[in-house]
matplotlib code that plots the C-alpha trace (Angstrom):
import matplotlib.pyplot as plt

x = [-30.6, -28.1, -26.9, -25.1, -22.1, -21.1, -22.7, -21.0, -24.2, -26.1, -28.8, -31.4, -32.2, -36.0, -37.4, -39.0, -42.1, -42.9, -41.0, -39.4, -35.7, -34.4, -33.7, -32.9, -35.9, -35.8, -36.8, -40.3, -40.9, -39.8, -42.5, -42.5, -40.1, -43.0, -44.2, -40.9, -40.3, -36.8, -35.0, -32.8, -29.1, -27.1, -24.8, -21.4, -19.1, -21.4, -19.7, -20.9, -19.5, -18.1, -16.4, -14.8, -13.5, -11.8, -10.3, -9.0, -7.5, -5.8, -4.4, -3.0, -1.1, 0.1, 1.4, 3.0, 4.9, 5.9, 7.4, 9.1, 10.8, 12.1, 13.3, 15.0, 16.8, 18.1, 19.0, 21.0, 23.0, 23.5, 24.9, 27.2, 28.5, 29.2, 30.9, 33.1, 33.5, 32.3, 29.7, 26.2, 25.2, 21.6, 21.9, 19.3, 20.5, 20.0, 16.5, 15.7, 17.1, 14.9, 11.9, 12.7, 13.1, 9.6, 8.2, 9.7, 8.2, 4.8, 5.3, 6.1, 2.8, 4.5, 2.0, -1.2, -0.8, -2.2, -5.7, -6.6, -5.3, -6.6, -3.3, -0.7, 2.8, 6.2, 8.0, 5.9, 7.1, 10.8, 11.7, 10.4, 12.2, 15.4, 14.9, 14.3, 17.4, 19.4, 18.2, 18.8, 22.3, 23.1, 21.8, 23.8, 26.9, 26.5, 25.7, 28.8, 29.9, 26.4, 25.2, 28.3, 31.3, 34.7, 33.9, 32.3, 31.5, 33.9, 32.7, 32.6, 30.7, 28.2, 27.6, 27.2, 24.6, 22.8, 22.5, 21.7, 19.0, 17.3, 17.4, 16.2, 13.3, 12.2, 12.4, 10.9, 8.0, 7.4, 7.3, 5.1, 2.6, 2.5, 1.8, -0.7, -2.5, -2.7, -4.1, -6.5, -10.1, -11.2, -12.1, -15.7, -16.3, -19.5, -19.3, -21.3, -21.5, -22.5, -22.1, -19.5, -17.0, -18.0, -17.0, -13.6, -13.0, -14.2, -11.6, -8.8, -9.5, -9.4, -6.5, -3.5, -0.9, -1.0, -4.8, -7.2, -10.5, -13.7, -16.5, -19.7, -22.4, -23.2, -25.5, -27.3, -25.9, -29.4, -30.1, -26.7, -27.1, -30.1, -27.7, -27.3, -26.9, -30.7, -31.1, -28.2, -30.1, -30.1, -32.8, -31.1, -27.7, -29.2, -30.8, -27.5, -25.7, -28.2, -27.7, -23.9, -24.5, -26.9, -24.4, -21.5, -19.2, -16.3, -15.3, -17.2, -15.6, -17.2, -17.1, -17.6, -19.1, -22.0, -22.9, -23.9, -21.0, -22.8, -23.8, -20.4, -18.9, -22.0, -21.9, -18.3, -19.0, -22.1, -20.3, -17.4, -19.9, -21.2, -17.7, -17.4, -14.0, -14.2, -12.1, -12.8, -12.1, -11.0, -11.5, -9.0, -6.2, -6.8, -5.3, -2.7, -2.0, 0.0, 1.9, 0.1, 1.3, -1.2, -1.2, -2.8, -4.2, -4.9, -7.5, -8.4, -6.6, -5.8, -3.9, -1.0, -0.4, 3.2, 4.0, 3.7, 7.1, 10.4, 12.9, 16.3, 17.9, 15.4, 16.0, 19.8, 19.2, 17.0, 19.5, 22.4, 20.4, 19.7, 23.3, 24.7, 22.0, 22.4, 26.2, 26.2, 23.4, 25.2, 28.4, 26.5, 24.4, 26.8, 27.7, 24.0, 23.1, 25.8, 24.3, 20.8, 22.1, 23.6, 20.4, 18.2, 20.4, 20.4, 16.6, 15.3, 16.3, 16.5, 18.4, 19.2, 17.6, 14.2, 13.9, 10.6, 9.7, 8.3, 7.2, 9.5, 9.9, 8.1, 6.7, 10.1, 10.4, 13.2, 14.2, 13.5, 15.8, 14.6, 15.8, 13.8, 11.2, 9.0, 9.5, 10.5, 7.5, 5.5, 3.9, 2.4, 0.5, -0.9, -4.2, -5.0, -4.8, -6.8, -9.7, -7.5, -6.4, -6.6, -5.7, -8.2, -8.7, -6.4, -3.5, -2.5, -1.4, -1.9, -0.7, -0.1, 0.9, 1.7, 4.3, 6.6, 9.6, 10.7, 13.5, 11.2, 8.7, 11.4, 12.7, 9.2, 8.4, 11.5, 11.4, 14.9, 13.9, 13.8, 17.5, 18.7, 16.7, 19.6, 21.3, 18.4, 18.8, 22.6, 21.9, 19.5, 16.4, 14.8, 14.9, 15.1, 11.6, 9.1, 5.9, 5.6, 6.9, 4.0, 4.1, 2.9, -0.6, -1.2, 0.2, -2.4, -5.1, -3.8, -5.4, -6.0, -4.0, -2.9, -0.4, 1.6, 2.9, 5.5, 7.1, 9.4, 11.5, 9.8, 11.0, 12.0, 9.5, 7.0, 3.7, 1.7, 3.9, 3.9, 0.1, 0.0, -0.4, -3.1, -5.4, -5.1, -7.0, -5.3, -7.2, -6.3, -2.7, -2.7, -4.0, -1.5, 1.4, 0.2, 0.1, 3.6, 4.9, 3.0, 4.3, 7.9, 10.5, 13.7, 12.4, 9.3, 11.5, 13.4, 10.2, 8.9, 12.3, 11.9, 8.3, 9.4, 11.9, 9.2, 6.8, 9.5, 10.6, 6.9, 6.6, 3.8, 5.4, 5.7]
y = [0.5, 3.2, 3.8, 7.0, 6.6, 10.2, 10.2, 7.1, 5.0, 3.4, 5.9, 5.1, 8.2, 8.3, 9.1, 12.5, 11.4, 8.0, 7.9, 4.7, 4.1, 5.0, 1.5, 1.2, -0.5, -3.3, -2.4, -3.2, -6.3, -5.5, -5.4, -7.7, -6.7, -5.6, -3.2, -2.0, 1.8, 2.9, 4.1, 7.2, 6.4, 6.0, 8.9, 7.9, 9.9, 12.9, 15.6, 15.8, 17.2, 13.8, 13.3, 16.8, 16.2, 13.0, 14.9, 17.7, 15.2, 13.2, 16.3, 17.4, 14.2, 14.0, 17.5, 17.1, 14.0, 15.6, 18.5, 16.1, 14.2, 17.4, 18.7, 15.4, 15.3, 18.9, 18.4, 15.3, 17.1, 20.1, 18.0, 16.2, 19.5, 20.8, 17.6, 17.5, 21.3, 21.3, 23.8, 22.6, 23.5, 24.1, 23.5, 22.5, 18.9, 18.8, 20.3, 17.6, 14.9, 16.1, 16.1, 12.5, 11.4, 12.6, 11.0, 7.6, 8.1, 8.6, 5.5, 3.5, 4.6, 6.6, 9.5, 7.5, 4.9, 7.0, 7.6, 3.9, 3.7, 4.6, 4.1, 6.1, 5.1, 5.7, 2.6, 0.3, 2.0, 2.1, -0.7, 1.5, 4.5, 2.5, 1.8, 5.4, 6.5, 4.0, 5.5, 9.1, 8.4, 6.6, 9.5, 12.0, 9.9, 9.8, 13.5, 14.3, 17.9, 19.0, 18.6, 19.2, 21.3, 19.7, 16.8, 13.4, 11.9, 9.3, 6.0, 7.1, 10.3, 8.4, 5.9, 8.8, 10.4, 7.1, 6.8, 10.5, 10.4, 7.3, 8.7, 12.1, 10.7, 8.6, 11.4, 14.0, 11.8, 10.9, 14.6, 15.5, 12.8, 14.0, 17.6, 16.6, 14.4, 17.3, 19.6, 17.1, 16.7, 13.6, 10.9, 9.9, 6.2, 4.1, 0.5, -2.2, -5.3, -6.4, -4.2, -6.4, -5.9, -2.3, -1.6, -3.2, -1.0, 2.1, 1.4, 0.8, 4.0, 6.1, 4.5, 4.3, 6.6, 7.5, 7.5, 10.3, 8.6, 8.0, 5.5, 7.6, 5.2, 1.6, 0.1, -3.2, -5.8, -6.7, -3.1, -2.8, -6.0, -4.5, -2.3, -4.9, -4.8, -5.0, -1.6, 0.0, 2.9, 6.7, 6.8, 4.1, 5.8, 9.1, 7.5, 6.0, 9.3, 11.1, 8.6, 9.1, 12.9, 12.8, 10.7, 12.9, 9.9, 9.6, 5.9, 2.7, -0.3, -3.5, -6.9, -9.4, -12.1, -9.7, -9.5, -12.2, -13.2, -12.6, -9.1, -8.1, -6.9, -4.9, -3.3, -2.2, -0.9, 1.0, 2.8, 3.7, 5.0, 7.6, 8.8, 6.8, 5.1, 1.5, -0.6, -4.3, -6.6, -9.9, -12.6, -14.9, -12.5, -13.0, -16.4, -15.9, -12.2, -10.8, -14.0, -14.6, -14.5, -13.5, -16.1, -15.3, -18.4, -16.8, -14.3, -16.1, -14.8, -17.2, -16.6, -18.9, -19.1, -19.4, -22.1, -21.1, -22.2, -20.4, -22.1, -23.1, -20.1, -17.7, -19.0, -18.5, -14.9, -14.0, -15.5, -13.7, -10.4, -11.1, -11.8, -8.8, -6.5, -7.8, -7.6, -4.0, -3.1, -4.5, -2.7, 0.6, 0.6, -1.0, 2.3, 3.2, -0.2, 0.3, 3.7, 2.2, -0.6, 2.0, 4.0, 1.0, 0.0, 3.5, 3.9, 0.7, -2.5, -5.6, -7.1, -5.1, -7.6, -9.0, -12.6, -14.2, -17.5, -17.1, -19.4, -19.4, -21.2, -24.5, -23.9, -24.2, -22.1, -19.6, -16.8, -13.4, -10.6, -7.0, -4.2, -4.3, -1.6, -2.7, -3.0, -6.4, -8.7, -7.1, -10.4, -10.8, -7.5, -8.5, -10.0, -6.9, -4.7, -6.8, -4.4, -1.8, -4.0, -2.1, -5.0, -7.5, -11.2, -12.5, -10.0, -7.8, -4.2, -1.0, 2.3, 3.9, 0.8, 1.7, -1.1, 0.7, 2.5, 6.1, 4.8, 2.1, 4.7, 6.4, 3.0, 2.0, 5.3, 5.1, 1.3, 1.1, -1.7, -4.0, -3.6, -6.7, -8.8, -8.3, -10.9, -13.3, -12.6, -13.3, -16.6, -17.7, -17.6, -14.5, -12.6, -8.8, -9.0, -11.7, -12.7, -11.5, -14.0, -14.7, -15.8, -19.4, -18.5, -16.2, -18.8, -21.3, -19.0, -19.1, -22.1, -23.6, -22.4, -19.3, -21.5, -21.6, -18.2, -20.4, -21.4, -18.4, -17.3, -14.5, -11.0, -7.9, -6.1, -7.1, -6.2, -6.6, -4.4, -1.4, -1.3, -0.8, -3.9, -2.6, -1.9, -5.3, -8.3, -11.7, -13.3, -10.4, -10.6, -14.3, -13.4, -10.6, -12.9, -15.7, -13.3, -12.1, -15.7, -16.3, -13.2, -13.0, -11.1, -9.4, -6.1, -6.6, -7.0, -3.9, -1.9, -3.1, -2.0, 1.5, 1.8, 0.7, 3.6, 6.0, 4.7, 5.0, 8.5, 9.4, 8.0, 5.7, 2.8, -0.8]
z = [-1.7, -0.9, 2.6, 3.5, 5.8, 6.5, 9.9, 11.0, 10.9, 8.0, 7.3, 4.6, 2.6, 1.9, -1.5, -1.5, -3.3, -1.8, 1.5, 0.4, 0.1, -3.4, -4.7, -8.4, -9.8, -12.3, -15.8, -16.9, -19.0, -22.5, -25.2, -28.2, -31.0, -33.2, -30.5, -29.1, -29.5, -30.5, -27.4, -27.3, -27.9, -24.7, -24.0, -22.5, -20.3, -20.2, -18.0, -14.5, -11.2, -10.1, -13.5, -13.4, -9.8, -11.1, -14.1, -11.9, -9.3, -12.0, -13.7, -10.3, -9.8, -13.4, -13.4, -10.0, -11.1, -14.4, -12.5, -10.0, -12.8, -14.5, -11.1, -10.4, -13.7, -13.4, -9.7, -10.5, -13.2, -11.0, -8.1, -10.5, -12.0, -8.5, -7.4, -10.6, -10.7, -14.3, -15.5, -16.3, -19.9, -20.8, -24.5, -27.0, -26.7, -22.9, -23.3, -26.0, -23.7, -20.8, -23.1, -24.3, -20.7, -19.8, -23.0, -22.0, -18.5, -20.1, -22.3, -19.1, -17.6, -14.8, -15.1, -15.6, -12.9, -10.1, -11.6, -11.2, -7.6, -4.2, -2.5, -4.4, -3.5, -5.1, -3.9, -6.1, -9.2, -8.2, -10.8, -13.6, -12.2, -12.1, -15.8, -16.5, -14.5, -16.5, -19.8, -18.6, -17.4, -20.7, -22.8, -20.7, -21.0, -24.8, -25.0, -23.0, -23.5, -24.6, -21.0, -18.8, -20.0, -20.4, -22.7, -22.1, -18.7, -17.5, -16.0, -12.3, -13.3, -15.4, -12.5, -10.1, -12.3, -12.6, -8.8, -8.3, -10.9, -9.4, -5.8, -6.8, -8.8, -6.0, -3.4, -5.7, -6.7, -3.1, -2.2, -5.2, -4.3, -0.7, -1.8, -4.4, -1.9, 0.5, -2.1, -3.7, -2.4, -0.6, -3.0, -2.1, -2.6, -3.1, -2.0, -3.7, -1.4, 2.1, 5.2, 6.9, 4.0, 3.8, 7.4, 6.7, 3.6, 5.5, 8.2, 5.7, 3.9, 7.1, 9.0, 6.6, 5.1, 1.4, 1.2, 0.9, 0.4, 2.3, 2.0, 2.1, 0.9, 0.2, -2.5, -2.0, -4.5, -5.7, -6.8, -8.4, -10.4, -12.2, -14.1, -16.8, -20.5, -20.9, -19.1, -21.0, -22.4, -22.1, -19.4, -17.3, -17.7, -16.7, -13.6, -12.5, -13.2, -11.1, -8.3, -8.4, -8.4, -5.5, -3.4, -4.7, -5.4, -7.7, -7.3, -6.8, -4.9, -6.0, -4.1, -7.0, -4.7, -4.0, -7.7, -10.1, -12.3, -15.6, -14.5, -13.1, -16.4, -17.2, -13.8, -14.3, -17.8, -16.7, -13.8, -16.2, -18.7, -16.2, -15.2, -12.0, -11.4, -10.4, -8.0, -7.6, -4.6, -6.1, -3.5, -5.3, -4.5, -0.8, -1.3, -4.0, -3.7, -6.5, -7.1, -10.4, -14.0, -16.7, -19.5, -22.9, -24.5, -27.9, -26.5, -23.3, -20.2, -17.4, -14.2, -13.4, -9.6, -8.5, -5.9, -2.3, -1.0, -1.7, -4.0, -2.7, -4.5, -3.1, 0.4, -0.1, -1.4, 1.6, 4.1, 2.5, 2.6, 6.3, 7.2, 5.4, 6.8, 10.4, 10.3, 9.0, 11.4, 14.5, 13.6, 13.0, 16.1, 18.6, 20.3, 20.5, 22.0, 24.6, 25.6, 25.8, 28.1, 30.5, 30.5, 31.3, 34.2, 35.6, 35.2, 36.9, 38.5, 36.4, 33.4, 30.2, 27.9, 27.9, 26.6, 25.6, 24.0, 20.6, 17.8, 14.8, 11.5, 11.3, 14.8, 16.5, 19.7, 20.3, 22.7, 21.2, 22.4, 23.2, 25.4, 28.6, 28.6, 31.6, 35.3, 36.7, 37.2, 34.4, 33.3, 36.8, 36.4, 33.0, 34.2, 36.2, 33.1, 30.6, 30.8, 29.2, 26.3, 23.0, 20.6, 19.2, 19.1, 21.8, 21.3, 24.2, 23.7, 25.7, 24.3, 27.7, 29.6, 33.3, 33.4, 31.0, 32.5, 31.5, 29.3, 28.0, 26.7, 24.7, 23.4, 22.3, 20.8, 18.6, 18.2, 19.5, 21.8, 18.8, 18.0, 19.9, 17.5, 15.1, 17.2, 16.5, 12.8, 13.0, 14.8, 12.1, 14.3, 12.6, 9.4, 8.9, 7.3, 7.8, 9.6, 13.2, 15.8, 18.1, 21.7, 22.2, 23.4, 20.4, 18.0, 19.1, 17.9, 14.3, 12.6, 9.2, 6.1, 7.9, 9.8, 6.6, 7.7, 9.5, 6.2, 6.6, 9.5, 11.6, 11.0, 13.0, 10.8, 8.3, 6.5, 9.7, 11.8, 9.5, 9.5, 13.3, 15.4, 17.7, 14.8, 13.0, 14.5, 14.8, 11.9, 9.5, 10.7, 9.7, 6.2, 5.8, 6.8, 4.5, 1.6, 2.4, 2.2, -1.0, -2.7, -1.3, -3.2, -2.3, -3.6, -1.4, 1.7, 0.8, 0.4, 3.9, 5.4, 3.9, 5.0, 8.5, 8.6, 7.5, 10.3, 12.9, 11.8, 11.8, 15.3, 14.3, 16.0, 14.9]

ax = plt.figure().add_subplot(projection="3d")
ax.plot(x, y, z, "-o")
ax.set_aspect("equal")
plt.show()
């Protein structure tokens, strides 16, 4: 049974002939082999409006990324030629080199990745871009005078080109995706599963950066499971194609637990056959995340799950990263922190720093440092403001909190009130990136396996913070933090730091 979600409520569309909801009916009992009539052959991928929308959207992203890579390559060479005062030469060799670079990017899947994704992001493909930049710089170094006048590139010039090419590709691709996302139509999605999960997916699609999709309808799993191999015929495909056309959907999101396992594969094949893209919600990954390795046992694929805890070497790498980052950060922002301290003292009575007991690694308590952003005695006013609480499941957050001072509003808006936590990082109580350090009352609400989030030191920022704390309930926060610990990598920490900067610059808050 399909349910339209455009109006914000589940509205069952009645069938024009019977007045009943348009459920996909189960096929009639098949006749005996001797009586069976030959069915018309199934027609796959017949063009329809939804398919053409998908094709145009995918072409838009591919072409935007292609132009971005070409622009990045030419820009990197141009900056290098200006810096070295050597003329850039557009010879046949340089044109062939650019063409080969784009071909390698195609082979690496850098132009086809977006068509399978709802959330299109550049940071996740940065390792492949680093490989591409390495190859591009190496080719330019070997080509030498065919690219830049004055002979071959020396080592510093080649290294500079390497860095420029990588940075320009990341920036150009990020800009190209932002432009393409703005120009592309909204991707209309059909959800196959229960309504509780559908509401969660609908919220995720509407609330977060890098997405331009909307959940517009749901299908009852019982109806969807009837699209099995036994019904894989031209009439059945046409019926499903008409349903997709009537709902105007280009992608289906399937919750496997809602569909019988033996019919799941047929469901995915059927949707793909009528030109609808498919995304699957694998419940297993809610526990293990991406910390799996696919193992091929001579044609049988199994997933090997990495151990949950960090190895000794990984802990050493993370701590070294924290110490270097905190040291550089404290030196860089010391003058700014001094000015903030003076502003706080001039704006209101009370101490410069606000200290609060938080729960850290292995459940140990520590004092978290922040710049004071509220009036003195703010905790005493908390009970009188609970009716204005905008957070969920035991958390407390008010966007326009009346207890916040004038300087405090600016500090919160720019996240500068978090800067003193660099001292906590330096003291070994916190990490630059990690699970959010909860106050004692909030920590008591986290139960079960989610308490393993305390395996790592809490962080100044983390995966929960960049999603927007007021929008994420406590239970979901526990799941997000659990997955962060299960999938920790240094590159993952670096991506979260970059996304934190983007959120702060975009004034989305932490």
